[in-house]
C-alpha positions as a Markdown table, in Angstrom:
| # | Residue | x | y | z |
|---|---|---|---|---|
| 1 | Unk | 0.0 | 0.0 | 0.0 |
| 2 | Unk | 2.8 | 2.4 | 1.0 |
| 3 | Unk | 4.7 | 1.6 | -2.2 |
| 4 | Unk | 1.6 | 2.2 | -4.4 |
| 5 | Unk | 1.0 | 5.6 | -2.7 |
| 6 | Unk | 4.7 | 6.5 | -3.3 |
| 7 | Unk | 4.5 | 5.5 | -7.0 |
| 8 | Unk | 1.3 | 7.6 | -7.4 |
| 9 | Unk | 3.0 | 10.6 | -5.8 |
| 10 | Unk | 6.0 | 10.2 | -8.2 |
| 11 | Unk | 3.7 | 10.0 | -11.2 |
| 12 | Unk | 1.7 | 13.0 | -10.2 |
| 13 | Unk | 4.8 | 15.0 | -9.5 |
| 14 | Unk | 6.3 | 14.1 | -12.9 |
| 15 | Unk | 3.0 | 15.0 | -14.7 |
| 16 | Unk | 2.7 | 18.3 | -12.9 |
| 17 | Unk | 6.4 | 19.1 | -13.6 |
| 18 | Unk | 5.8 | 18.2 | -17.3 |
| 19 | Unk | 2.8 | 20.4 | -17.4 |
| 20 | Unk | 4.6 | 23.3 | -15.8 |
| 21 | Unk | 7.5 | 22.9 | -18.2 |
| 22 | Unk | 5.1 | 22.8 | -21.2 |
| 23 | Unk | 3.3 | 25.9 | -19.9 |
| 24 | Unk | 6.7 | 27.8 | -19.7 |
| 25 | Unk | 7.6 | 26.6 | -23.2 |
| 26 | Unk | 4.3 | 27.9 | -24.5 |
| 27 | Unk | 4.8 | 31.2 | -22.7 |
| 28 | Unk | 8.3 | 31.6 | -24.1 |
| 29 | Unk | 7.4 | 30.6 | -27.7 |
| 30 | Unk | 8.8 | 32.9 | -30.3 |
| 31 | Unk | 6.4 | 33.6 | -33.1 |
| 32 | Unk | 5.6 | 36.4 | -35.5 |
| 33 | Unk | 3.4 | 38.1 | -32.9 |
| 34 | Unk | 5.8 | 38.0 | -30.0 |
| 35 | Unk | 9.1 | 38.8 | -31.8 |
| 36 | Unk | 10.3 | 40.4 | -35.0 |
| 37 | Unk | 11.4 | 37.2 | -36.7 |
| 38 | Unk | 13.2 | 39.0 | -39.4 |
| 39 | Unk | 15.8 | 40.1 | -36.8 |
| 40 | Unk | 16.7 | 36.5 | -35.8 |
| 41 | Unk | 20.4 | 36.0 | -36.3 |
| 42 | Unk | 21.2 | 34.0 | -39.5 |
| 43 | Unk | 23.5 | 31.0 | -39.1 |
| 44 | Unk | 26.2 | 32.3 | -41.6 |
| 45 | Unk | 29.1 | 29.9 | -42.0 |
| 46 | Unk | 31.6 | 32.8 | -42.5 |
| 47 | Unk | 31.9 | 36.0 | -40.5 |
| 48 | Unk | 29.5 | 37.9 | -42.8 |
| 49 | Unk | 28.2 | 41.3 | -41.8 |
| 50 | Unk | 30.0 | 44.2 | -40.3 |
| 51 | Unk | 33.6 | 44.4 | -41.5 |
| 52 | Unk | 36.1 | 46.7 | -40.1 |
| 53 | Unk | 39.3 | 48.0 | -41.7 |
| 54 | Unk | 41.6 | 47.0 | -38.8 |
| 55 | Unk | 40.6 | 43.3 | -39.1 |
| 56 | Unk | 41.4 | 43.3 | -42.9 |
| 57 | Unk | 44.7 | 45.0 | -42.3 |
| 58 | Unk | 45.6 | 42.5 | -39.6 |
| 59 | Unk | 44.9 | 39.6 | -42.0 |
| 60 | Unk | 47.0 | 41.2 | -44.8 |
| 61 | Unk | 49.8 | 41.8 | -42.3 |
| 62 | Unk | 49.7 | 38.3 | -41.0 |
| 63 | Unk | 50.2 | 36.9 | -44.5 |
| 64 | Unk | 53.0 | 39.4 | -45.1 |
| 65 | Unk | 54.8 | 38.5 | -41.9 |
| 66 | Unk | 54.6 | 34.8 | -42.9 |
| 67 | Unk | 55.9 | 35.1 | -46.4 |
| 68 | Unk | 58.6 | 37.5 | -45.2 |
| 69 | Unk | 59.8 | 34.9 | -42.7 |
| 70 | Unk | 60.0 | 32.0 | -45.1 |
| 71 | Unk | 61.6 | 33.7 | -48.2 |
| 72 | Unk | 65.2 | 34.5 | -47.1 |
| 73 | Unk | 67.4 | 36.4 | -49.5 |
| 74 | Unk | 70.9 | 34.9 | -49.3 |
| 75 | Unk | 73.4 | 32.7 | -51.2 |
| 76 | Unk | 74.6 | 29.5 | -49.5 |
| 77 | Unk | 77.1 | 26.7 | -50.3 |
| 78 | Unk | 76.4 | 23.0 | -50.2 |
| 79 | Unk | 76.5 | 23.0 | -46.4 |
| 80 | Unk | 74.1 | 25.9 | -46.0 |
| 81 | Unk | 76.8 | 28.4 | -45.1 |
| 82 | Unk | 76.1 | 31.9 | -46.4 |
| 83 | Unk | 78.4 | 33.2 | -49.1 |
| 84 | Unk | 79.1 | 36.8 | -50.1 |
| 85 | Unk | 77.5 | 37.2 | -53.5 |
| 86 | Unk | 80.2 | 39.6 | -54.9 |
| 87 | Unk | 82.8 | 36.8 | -54.7 |
| 88 | Unk | 83.4 | 34.1 | -57.3 |
| 89 | Unk | 80.9 | 31.5 | -56.3 |
| 90 | Unk | 81.8 | 27.8 | -55.6 |
| 91 | Unk | 80.3 | 25.3 | -57.9 |
| 92 | Unk | 77.7 | 24.3 | -55.3 |
| 93 | Unk | 76.4 | 27.8 | -54.7 |
| 94 | Unk | 72.7 | 28.3 | -54.8 |
| 95 | Unk | 70.0 | 30.6 | -53.4 |
| 96 | Unk | 68.9 | 29.7 | -49.9 |
| 97 | Unk | 65.9 | 27.4 | -50.3 |
| 98 | Unk | 62.9 | 29.2 | -48.8 |
| 99 | Unk | 59.3 | 28.0 | -48.8 |
| 100 | Unk | 58.5 | 29.9 | -52.0 |
| 101 | Unk | 60.8 | 30.7 | -55.0 |
| 102 | Unk | 61.8 | 34.3 | -55.3 |
| 103 | Unk | 61.9 | 34.0 | -59.1 |
| 104 | Unk | 58.7 | 32.2 | -59.9 |
| 105 | Unk | 55.8 | 33.9 | -61.8 |
| 106 | Unk | 53.6 | 33.3 | -58.7 |
| 107 | Unk | 56.0 | 35.4 | -56.7 |
| 108 | Unk | 55.9 | 38.1 | -59.3 |
| 109 | Unk | 52.2 | 38.3 | -58.4 |
| 110 | Unk | 53.2 | 38.7 | -54.8 |
| 111 | Unk | 55.6 | 41.5 | -55.7 |
| 112 | Unk | 53.0 | 43.4 | -57.7 |
| 113 | Unk | 50.4 | 42.9 | -55.0 |
| 114 | Unk | 52.7 | 44.2 | -52.3 |
| 115 | Unk | 53.6 | 47.3 | -54.2 |
| 116 | Unk | 49.9 | 48.2 | -54.5 |
| 117 | Unk | 49.3 | 47.2 | -50.9 |
| 118 | Unk | 52.2 | 49.4 | -49.7 |
| 119 | Unk | 50.6 | 52.4 | -51.5 |
| 120 | Unk | 47.0 | 51.7 | -50.4 |
| 121 | Unk | 47.7 | 50.8 | -46.8 |
| 122 | Unk | 50.6 | 53.2 | -46.5 |
| 123 | Unk | 52.9 | 50.4 | -45.3 |
| 124 | Unk | 56.5 | 50.9 | -46.4 |
| 125 | Unk | 57.5 | 47.4 | -45.2 |
| 126 | Unk | 55.7 | 45.9 | -48.1 |
| 127 | Unk | 57.4 | 47.9 | -50.8 |
| 128 | Unk | 60.8 | 47.4 | -49.0 |
| 129 | Unk | 60.3 | 43.6 | -49.2 |
| 130 | Unk | 59.8 | 43.9 | -53.0 |
| 131 | Unk | 62.7 | 46.2 | -53.7 |
| 132 | Unk | 64.9 | 44.3 | -51.2 |
| 133 | Unk | 64.2 | 40.9 | -52.8 |
| 134 | Unk | 64.4 | 42.2 | -56.4 |
| 135 | Unk | 67.5 | 44.2 | -55.6 |
| 136 | Unk | 69.1 | 41.1 | -54.1 |
| 137 | Unk | 68.4 | 39.1 | -57.3 |
| 138 | Unk | 70.0 | 41.9 | -59.4 |
| 139 | Unk | 73.0 | 42.0 | -57.1 |
| 140 | Unk | 73.7 | 38.2 | -57.3 |
| 141 | Unk | 72.9 | 37.7 | -60.9 |
| 142 | Unk | 76.4 | 38.5 | -62.3 |
| 143 | Unk | 78.0 | 36.0 | -60.1 |
| 144 | Unk | 75.5 | 33.3 | -61.0 |
| 145 | Unk | 75.9 | 34.1 | -64.7 |
| 146 | Unk | 79.6 | 33.6 | -64.3 |
| 147 | Unk | 78.9 | 30.3 | -62.5 |
| 148 | Unk | 76.6 | 29.2 | -65.3 |
| 149 | Unk | 79.1 | 29.9 | -68.0 |
| 150 | Unk | 81.8 | 28.1 | -66.0 |
| 151 | Unk | 79.8 | 25.0 | -65.0 |
| 152 | Unk | 76.6 | 24.9 | -67.2 |
| 153 | Unk | 74.8 | 24.0 | -64.0 |
| 154 | Unk | 73.0 | 27.1 | -62.7 |
| 155 | Unk | 70.9 | 27.1 | -59.5 |
| 156 | Unk | 67.3 | 26.3 | -60.5 |
| 157 | Unk | 65.9 | 29.6 | -59.3 |
| 158 | Unk | 68.6 | 31.8 | -60.7 |
| 159 | Unk | 68.4 | 30.0 | -64.1 |
| 160 | Unk | 65.0 | 31.8 | -64.6 |
| 161 | Unk | 66.8 | 35.1 | -64.0 |
| 162 | Unk | 70.0 | 34.7 | -66.0 |
| 163 | Unk | 68.7 | 32.4 | -68.8 |
| 164 | Unk | 64.9 | 32.7 | -69.0 |
| 165 | Unk | 63.4 | 30.6 | -71.7 |
| 166 | Unk | 59.6 | 30.9 | -71.6 |
| 167 | Unk | 56.7 | 33.2 | -70.7 |
| 168 | Unk | 56.4 | 31.3 | -67.4 |
| 169 | Unk | 60.0 | 32.4 | -66.6 |
| 170 | Unk | 59.8 | 36.0 | -67.8 |
| 171 | Unk | 56.3 | 37.3 | -68.4 |
| 172 | Unk | 54.9 | 38.2 | -65.0 |
| 173 | Unk | 58.4 | 38.7 | -63.6 |
| 174 | Unk | 59.3 | 41.3 | -66.2 |
| 175 | Unk | 56.3 | 43.3 | -65.2 |
| 176 | Unk | 57.2 | 43.0 | -61.5 |
| 177 | Unk | 60.8 | 44.1 | -62.1 |
| 178 | Unk | 59.7 | 47.1 | -64.1 |
| 179 | Unk | 57.2 | 48.2 | -61.5 |
| 180 | Unk | 59.8 | 47.8 | -58.8 |
| 181 | Unk | 62.3 | 49.9 | -60.9 |
| 182 | Unk | 59.6 | 52.6 | -61.3 |
| 183 | Unk | 59.1 | 52.5 | -57.6 |
| 184 | Unk | 62.8 | 52.7 | -56.7 |
| 185 | Unk | 65.1 | 54.2 | -59.3 |
| 186 | Unk | 68.2 | 53.0 | -57.4 |
| 187 | Unk | 67.6 | 49.3 | -58.3 |
| 188 | Unk | 70.3 | 48.0 | -60.7 |
| 189 | Unk | 68.1 | 45.6 | -62.6 |
| 190 | Unk | 67.9 | 47.1 | -66.1 |
| 191 | Unk | 69.8 | 44.2 | -67.8 |
| 192 | Unk | 67.5 | 41.7 | -66.2 |
| 193 | Unk | 64.4 | 43.6 | -67.3 |
| 194 | Unk | 65.7 | 43.7 | -70.9 |
| 195 | Unk | 66.5 | 40.0 | -70.8 |
| 196 | Unk | 63.1 | 39.2 | -69.4 |
| 197 | Unk | 61.2 | 41.3 | -71.9 |
| 198 | Unk | 63.1 | 39.9 | -74.8 |
| 199 | Unk | 61.5 | 36.6 | -74.0 |
| 200 | Unk | 58.0 | 38.2 | -73.9 |
| 201 | Unk | 58.6 | 39.6 | -77.4 |
| 202 | Unk | 60.4 | 36.7 | -79.0 |
| 203 | Unk | 59.9 | 33.4 | -77.2 |
| 204 | Unk | 56.1 | 33.3 | -77.2 |
| 205 | Unk | 54.4 | 31.4 | -80.0 |
| 206 | Unk | 52.0 | 33.7 | -81.8 |
| 207 | Unk | 49.0 | 32.8 | -84.0 |
| 208 | Unk | 48.5 | 34.8 | -87.3 |
| 209 | Unk | 46.4 | 37.5 | -85.5 |
| 210 | Unk | 49.0 | 37.8 | -82.7 |
| 211 | Unk | 47.2 | 35.7 | -80.1 |
| 212 | Unk | 49.7 | 33.9 | -77.8 |
| 213 | Unk | 49.7 | 30.1 | -78.0 |
| 214 | Unk | 51.8 | 27.1 | -77.0 |
| 215 | Unk | 52.5 | 23.7 | -78.6 |
| 216 | Unk | 51.4 | 22.0 | -75.4 |
| 217 | Unk | 49.4 | 19.9 | -74.9 |
| 218 | Unk | 48.4 | 20.2 | -78.6 |
| 219 | Unk | 49.8 | 22.2 | -81.5 |
| 220 | Unk | 48.6 | 25.8 | -81.4 |
| 221 | Unk | 47.0 | 25.5 | -77.9 |
| 222 | Unk | 45.8 | 28.8 | -76.4 |
| 223 | Unk | 46.0 | 29.0 | -72.6 |
| 224 | Unk | 43.8 | 31.5 | -70.8 |
| 225 | Unk | 46.6 | 31.9 | -68.2 |
| 226 | Unk | 48.9 | 33.4 | -70.9 |
| 227 | Unk | 46.8 | 36.6 | -70.9 |
| 228 | Unk | 48.3 | 37.3 | -67.5 |
| 229 | Unk | 51.7 | 36.0 | -68.4 |
| 230 | Unk | 52.2 | 38.6 | -71.1 |
| 231 | Unk | 49.7 | 41.4 | -71.4 |
| 232 | Unk | 50.2 | 43.2 | -68.0 |
| 233 | Unk | 53.9 | 43.2 | -68.7 |
| 234 | Unk | 53.2 | 44.8 | -72.1 |
| 235 | Unk | 51.2 | 47.5 | -70.4 |
| 236 | Unk | 53.9 | 48.2 | -67.8 |
| 237 | Unk | 56.5 | 48.2 | -70.6 |
| 238 | Unk | 54.6 | 51.1 | -72.1 |
| 239 | Unk | 54.9 | 53.1 | -68.9 |
| 240 | Unk | 58.5 | 52.0 | -68.3 |
| 241 | Unk | 59.7 | 53.0 | -71.7 |
| 242 | Unk | 57.2 | 55.8 | -72.6 |
| 243 | Unk | 56.3 | 53.9 | -75.7 |
| 244 | Unk | 52.5 | 53.6 | -76.3 |
| 245 | Unk | 53.0 | 50.8 | -78.9 |
| 246 | Unk | 53.4 | 48.2 | -76.2 |
| 247 | Unk | 50.0 | 49.2 | -74.8 |
| 248 | Unk | 48.5 | 49.0 | -78.2 |
| 249 | Unk | 49.8 | 45.5 | -78.7 |
| 250 | Unk | 48.4 | 44.4 | -75.3 |
| 251 | Unk | 44.9 | 45.7 | -76.2 |
| 252 | Unk | 45.0 | 44.0 | -79.6 |
| 253 | Unk | 46.2 | 40.7 | -78.2 |
| 254 | Unk | 43.5 | 40.8 | -75.5 |
| 255 | Unk | 40.8 | 40.9 | -78.3 |
| 256 | Unk | 42.4 | 37.7 | -79.8 |
| 257 | Unk | 42.0 | 35.9 | -76.5 |
| 258 | Unk | 38.4 | 37.2 | -76.2 |
| 259 | Unk | 37.4 | 35.8 | -79.6 |
| 260 | Unk | 38.7 | 32.3 | -78.8 |
| 261 | Unk | 38.2 | 31.9 | -75.1 |
| 262 | Unk | 34.9 | 33.6 | -74.2 |
| 263 | Unk | 31.8 | 31.4 | -73.8 |
| 264 | Unk | 28.9 | 33.9 | -74.1 |
| 265 | Unk | 26.3 | 31.5 | -73.0 |
| 266 | Unk | 28.1 | 31.0 | -69.6 |
| 267 | Unk | 29.6 | 34.5 | -69.4 |
| 268 | Unk | 32.9 | 32.7 | -68.5 |
| 269 | Unk | 36.1 | 31.9 | -70.2 |
| 270 | Unk | 37.3 | 28.5 | -71.2 |
| 271 | Unk | 40.6 | 27.4 | -69.9 |
| 272 | Unk | 42.0 | 25.9 | -73.1 |
| 273 | Unk | 41.5 | 26.3 | -76.9 |
| 274 | Unk | 43.1 | 24.4 | -79.8 |
| 275 | Unk | 43.3 | 26.2 | -83.1 |
| 276 | Unk | 41.4 | 24.4 | -85.8 |
| 277 | Unk | 39.1 | 22.2 | -83.6 |
| 278 | Unk | 35.5 | 22.0 | -84.7 |
| 279 | Unk | 34.3 | 21.7 | -81.1 |
| 280 | Unk | 36.3 | 23.5 | -78.4 |
| 281 | Unk | 36.7 | 22.3 | -74.8 |
| 282 | Unk | 34.5 | 24.1 | -72.2 |
| 283 | Unk | 36.3 | 23.8 | -68.9 |
| 284 | Unk | 35.8 | 27.0 | -66.9 |
| 285 | Unk | 38.7 | 26.7 | -64.5 |
| 286 | Unk | 38.5 | 29.2 | -61.7 |
| 287 | Unk | 42.1 | 30.5 | -61.4 |
| 288 | Unk | 42.5 | 30.9 | -65.1 |
| 289 | Unk | 39.4 | 33.0 | -65.2 |
| 290 | Unk | 41.0 | 35.0 | -62.4 |
| 291 | Unk | 44.1 | 35.6 | -64.4 |
| 292 | Unk | 41.9 | 36.8 | -67.3 |
| 293 | Unk | 39.9 | 39.2 | -65.1 |
| 294 | Unk | 43.1 | 40.4 | -63.4 |
| 295 | Unk | 44.7 | 41.1 | -66.8 |
| 296 | Unk | 41.7 | 43.2 | -67.8 |
| 297 | Unk | 42.1 | 45.2 | -64.6 |
| 298 | Unk | 45.7 | 45.9 | -65.3 |
| 299 | Unk | 45.0 | 47.0 | -68.8 |
| 300 | Unk | 42.1 | 49.2 | -67.8 |
| 301 | Unk | 44.4 | 50.9 | -65.2 |
| 302 | Unk | 46.8 | 51.8 | -68.0 |
| 303 | Unk | 44.7 | 52.4 | -71.1 |
| 304 | Unk | 43.7 | 56.1 | -71.6 |
| 305 | Unk | 40.0 | 56.8 | -71.8 |
| 306 | Unk | 40.3 | 57.7 | -75.5 |
| 307 | Unk | 42.2 | 54.5 | -76.5 |
| 308 | Unk | 40.4 | 52.6 | -79.2 |
| 309 | Unk | 40.7 | 49.3 | -77.5 |
| 310 | Unk | 39.6 | 50.4 | -74.0 |
| 311 | Unk | 35.8 | 50.1 | -74.4 |
| 312 | Unk | 35.9 | 46.5 | -75.7 |
| 313 | Unk | 38.0 | 45.5 | -72.7 |
| 314 | Unk | 35.8 | 47.3 | -70.3 |
| 315 | Unk | 32.7 | 45.7 | -71.8 |
| 316 | Unk | 34.2 | 42.3 | -71.5 |
| 317 | Unk | 35.3 | 43.0 | -67.9 |
| 318 | Unk | 31.8 | 43.9 | -66.9 |
| 319 | Unk | 30.3 | 40.9 | -68.7 |
| 320 | Unk | 32.8 | 38.6 | -67.0 |
| 321 | Unk | 32.0 | 40.1 | -63.5 |
| 322 | Unk | 28.3 | 39.5 | -64.1 |
| 323 | Unk | 28.9 | 35.9 | -65.1 |
| 324 | Unk | 31.1 | 35.3 | -62.1 |
| 325 | Unk | 28.6 | 36.9 | -59.7 |
| 326 | Unk | 26.1 | 34.3 | -60.7 |
| 327 | Unk | 28.6 | 31.5 | -59.8 |
| 328 | Unk | 29.6 | 32.7 | -56.3 |
| 329 | Unk | 28.5 | 30.2 | -53.7 |
| 330 | Unk | 26.5 | 30.7 | -50.5 |
| 331 | Unk | 29.6 | 31.2 | -48.4 |
| 332 | Unk | 31.3 | 33.6 | -50.7 |
| 333 | Unk | 33.7 | 31.2 | -52.6 |
| 334 | Unk | 34.0 | 30.3 | -56.2 |
| 335 | Unk | 34.6 | 26.7 | -57.2 |
| 336 | Unk | 37.5 | 25.0 | -58.9 |
| 337 | Unk | 35.3 | 24.7 | -62.0 |
| 338 | Unk | 33.2 | 27.8 | -61.8 |
| 339 | Unk | 30.0 | 26.3 | -63.2 |
| 340 | Unk | 30.2 | 23.1 | -61.3 |
| 341 | Unk | 29.3 | 23.5 | -57.6 |
| 342 | Unk | 30.2 | 20.0 | -56.7 |
| 343 | Unk | 33.9 | 20.9 | -57.4 |
| 344 | Unk | 35.7 | 22.2 | -54.4 |
| 345 | Unk | 35.7 | 25.9 | -53.3 |
| 346 | Unk | 39.1 | 27.3 | -54.2 |
| 347 | Unk | 40.9 | 30.1 | -52.4 |
| 348 | Unk | 43.2 | 31.7 | -55.0 |
| 349 | Unk | 40.4 | 32.2 | -57.5 |
| 350 | Unk | 38.1 | 33.6 | -54.9 |
| 351 | Unk | 40.9 | 36.1 | -53.8 |
| 352 | Unk | 41.5 | 37.2 | -57.3 |
| 353 | Unk | 37.8 | 37.8 | -57.9 |
| 354 | Unk | 37.5 | 39.7 | -54.6 |
| 355 | Unk | 40.3 | 42.0 | -55.7 |
| 356 | Unk | 39.1 | 42.5 | -59.2 |
| 357 | Unk | 35.5 | 43.3 | -58.2 |
| 358 | Unk | 36.6 | 45.6 | -55.3 |
| 359 | Unk | 39.0 | 47.3 | -57.7 |
| 360 | Unk | 36.3 | 47.8 | -60.2 |
| 361 | Unk | 34.1 | 49.4 | -57.6 |
| 362 | Unk | 37.0 | 51.6 | -56.4 |
| 363 | Unk | 37.8 | 52.6 | -60.0 |
| 364 | Unk | 34.2 | 53.5 | -60.9 |
| 365 | Unk | 33.8 | 50.6 | -63.4 |
| 366 | Unk | 31.2 | 48.8 | -61.3 |
| 367 | Unk | 28.4 | 50.1 | -59.2 |
| 368 | Unk | 29.1 | 49.7 | -55.4 |
| 369 | Unk | 25.4 | 49.0 | -54.7 |
| 370 | Unk | 25.4 | 45.9 | -56.8 |
| 371 | Unk | 29.0 | 44.7 | -56.4 |
| 372 | Unk | 30.3 | 46.0 | -53.1 |
| 373 | Unk | 28.5 | 43.2 | -51.2 |
| 374 | Unk | 29.8 | 40.5 | -53.7 |
| 375 | Unk | 33.4 | 41.6 | -53.1 |
| 376 | Unk | 33.0 | 41.8 | -49.3 |
| 377 | Unk | 31.4 | 38.4 | -49.1 |
| 378 | Unk | 34.3 | 37.0 | -51.2 |
| 379 | Unk | 36.8 | 38.7 | -48.8 |
| 380 | Unk | 35.0 | 37.3 | -45.8 |
| 381 | Unk | 35.4 | 33.8 | -47.4 |
| 382 | Unk | 39.1 | 34.3 | -48.1 |
| 383 | Unk | 39.7 | 35.5 | -44.6 |
| 384 | Unk | 38.6 | 32.1 | -43.2 |
| 385 | Unk | 41.4 | 30.5 | -45.1 |
| 386 | Unk | 44.2 | 32.6 | -43.6 |
| 387 | Unk | 45.4 | 30.5 | -40.6 |
| 388 | Unk | 47.1 | 31.7 | -37.5 |
| 389 | Unk | 50.6 | 31.4 | -39.1 |
| 390 | Unk | 49.5 | 33.6 | -42.0 |
| 391 | Unk | 49.4 | 30.6 | -44.5 |
| 392 | Unk | 46.7 | 30.7 | -47.1 |
| 393 | Unk | 44.9 | 27.3 | -47.2 |
| 394 | Unk | 43.0 | 25.4 | -49.9 |
| 395 | Unk | 44.9 | 26.8 | -52.9 |
| 396 | Unk | 45.0 | 24.6 | -56.0 |
| 397 | Unk | 48.5 | 23.7 | -57.0 |
| 398 | Unk | 50.0 | 24.5 | -60.4 |
| 399 | Unk | 47.7 | 23.2 | -63.1 |
| 400 | Unk | 48.0 | 22.4 | -66.8 |
| 401 | Unk | 45.2 | 22.1 | -69.3 |
| 402 | Unk | 42.5 | 19.4 | -69.2 |
| 403 | Unk | 39.5 | 18.7 | -71.5 |
| 404 | Unk | 37.4 | 16.8 | -69.0 |
| 405 | Unk | 36.2 | 17.5 | -65.4 |
| 406 | Unk | 38.1 | 14.9 | -63.5 |
| 407 | Unk | 41.5 | 16.6 | -64.1 |
| 408 | Unk | 40.3 | 19.7 | -62.3 |
| 409 | Unk | 38.2 | 18.1 | -59.6 |
| 410 | Unk | 41.2 | 16.1 | -58.3 |
| 411 | Unk | 43.9 | 18.7 | -58.5 |
| 412 | Unk | 45.5 | 18.8 | -55.0 |
| 413 | Unk | 45.3 | 21.9 | -52.7 |
| 414 | Unk | 48.1 | 23.1 | -50.4 |
| 415 | Unk | 49.0 | 26.0 | -48.2 |
| 416 | Unk | 52.4 | 25.8 | -49.8 |
| 417 | Unk | 51.0 | 26.6 | -53.3 |
| 418 | Unk | 52.4 | 30.1 | -54.0 |
| 419 | Unk | 49.5 | 31.1 | -56.2 |
| 420 | Unk | 47.3 | 32.3 | -53.3 |
| 421 | Unk | 49.6 | 34.8 | -51.5 |
| 422 | Unk | 49.7 | 37.7 | -53.9 |
| 423 | Unk | 45.9 | 37.6 | -54.6 |
| 424 | Unk | 45.1 | 37.6 | -50.9 |
| 425 | Unk | 47.3 | 40.6 | -50.3 |
| 426 | Unk | 45.8 | 42.4 | -53.3 |
| 427 | Unk | 42.3 | 41.6 | -52.2 |
| 428 | Unk | 42.8 | 42.7 | -48.7 |
| 429 | Unk | 44.3 | 46.0 | -49.7 |
| 430 | Unk | 41.6 | 46.8 | -52.2 |
| 431 | Unk | 38.9 | 45.9 | -49.6 |
| 432 | Unk | 40.4 | 48.4 | -47.2 |
| 433 | Unk | 40.1 | 51.0 | -49.9 |
| 434 | Unk | 36.5 | 50.1 | -50.7 |
| 435 | Unk | 35.5 | 50.2 | -47.0 |
| 436 | Unk | 37.1 | 53.5 | -46.4 |
| 437 | Unk | 35.7 | 55.2 | -49.5 |
| 438 | Unk | 32.2 | 53.6 | -49.5 |
| 439 | Unk | 29.2 | 53.4 | -47.2 |
| 440 | Unk | 28.7 | 49.8 | -46.2 |
| 441 | Unk | 25.8 | 49.1 | -43.8 |
| 442 | Unk | 24.0 | 46.0 | -42.6 |
| 443 | Unk | 20.3 | 46.2 | -43.4 |
| 444 | Unk | 18.1 | 43.3 | -42.2 |
| 445 | Unk | 21.2 | 41.1 | -41.8 |
| 446 | Unk | 22.3 | 41.8 | -45.4 |
| 447 | Unk | 25.3 | 43.9 | -46.3 |
| 448 | Unk | 24.6 | 46.8 | -48.5 |
| 449 | Unk | 26.8 | 49.5 | -50.0 |
| 450 | Unk | 25.4 | 53.0 | -50.5 |
| 451 | Unk | 26.6 | 55.7 | -52.8 |
| 452 | Unk | 28.6 | 58.5 | -51.5 |
| 453 | Unk | 25.9 | 61.1 | -51.6 |
| 454 | Unk | 25.4 | 63.0 | -48.3 |
| 455 | Unk | 22.7 | 65.2 | -49.9 |
| 456 | Unk | 20.6 | 62.2 | -51.1 |
| 457 | Unk | 16.9 | 63.3 | -51.3 |
| 458 | Unk | 15.5 | 59.7 | -51.0 |
| 459 | Unk | 15.9 | 58.2 | -47.6 |
| 460 | Unk | 16.7 | 54.5 | -47.2 |
| 461 | Unk | 14.9 | 52.5 | -44.4 |
| 462 | Unk | 15.4 | 49.4 | -42.4 |
| 463 | Unk | 13.3 | 48.0 | -39.4 |
| 464 | Unk | 14.3 | 48.2 | -35.8 |
| 465 | Unk | 13.7 | 45.4 | -33.2 |
| 466 | Unk | 10.1 | 46.6 | -32.7 |
| 467 | Unk | 9.3 | 46.5 | -36.4 |
| 468 | Unk | 9.4 | 50.3 | -36.7 |
| 469 | Unk | 11.0 | 51.9 | -39.8 |
| 470 | Unk | 14.3 | 53.6 | -39.2 |
| 471 | Unk | 16.4 | 55.6 | -41.7 |
| 472 | Unk | 19.8 | 54.3 | -42.8 |
| 473 | Unk | 22.1 | 57.3 | -42.7 |
| 474 | Unk | 24.4 | 57.7 | -45.7 |
């Protein structure tokens, strides 16, 4: 009897407790009548929303500190002992092996990005890194040239400087060297610049209309990447020499790439083209599209408003940005194959697009209202790939040309792939400029950019926590 009463007491207590808990849950229920549901915090997977200049600068600086620490500028012997570069070098002499090669085209991108970042962020350490490393290469080149003549076995990195043989060796690097020389007239690198640019002018295979091609992997193959390998260097050459014909050649050559590589139905570029094929490949590789868009930015920066080729390049730039905007994924990234969302999100392409779109906004080529949020979302995505050391993660390694998807889907990624570092620095610097010159605001949890118009006659409204309209101040 006592046990039955005890069990009854327990059951009643549990039931009463359950009813009380249910009553509290009903009282605390959030619904459209009790709470402004539009203000519930979205579960964004990246830090999307308010973005401050200091956090972007900190990200850029962390990347810079990392690359500065892992790219020493010194000559060593076979035992790793440092050698004075003015002396006759022993047969075993080589550049100290850092994480990244000081003479690669990927590092030319880093040099160019750092020169722009130094100007935008007013950070002289960035330009000092560039002029220091390029000045070092100029200083050691004569000794390595003598070593090459004596032994026919040059250091692998210095071979690209003293005996460049291809656009990969010389194209982007010639542009970086010329920009560095324009930045610091004391640099003694004129001979290297001329050697590099001779390769741009003579070594590249040209189709009859001047479009740059290669005989790899097929005869007369056009690589979208080669837009960047050659055309920005031509534009810088025009400024470096004061000769506008180089800029004219760059604009003409760009049109040849557009005719072959543009896929209007996708508003994207194909990666590879083979002259004479009835049906062309259609692989829209992300980073190659990035190199194309970056090339257009570099040309538009240099082409005068009245230049006959400028409008066609500007129109293509805008079309490309529209096509790319349609491919950006929910977390701000672009994919390895841009039109295939089951391929992996790739950091270097996303960084290049972030830079190029923000640069377009800052240059007045794109409307900040439409494209400011696109660029900011892309930067927010990129920032999640900068680790605590300053490494840039999930960057596709060097990639040739493929005509089917598997090749691109299964390309490895690595934080040691140099292709991501220059684009991230470029993107961060341009984002700072866009934030400082624009009017970004969060409106109903969405990022919006407003035109710089303090006398705007039409107010813009959002809703406060009570559902009341409030004006967004310009």
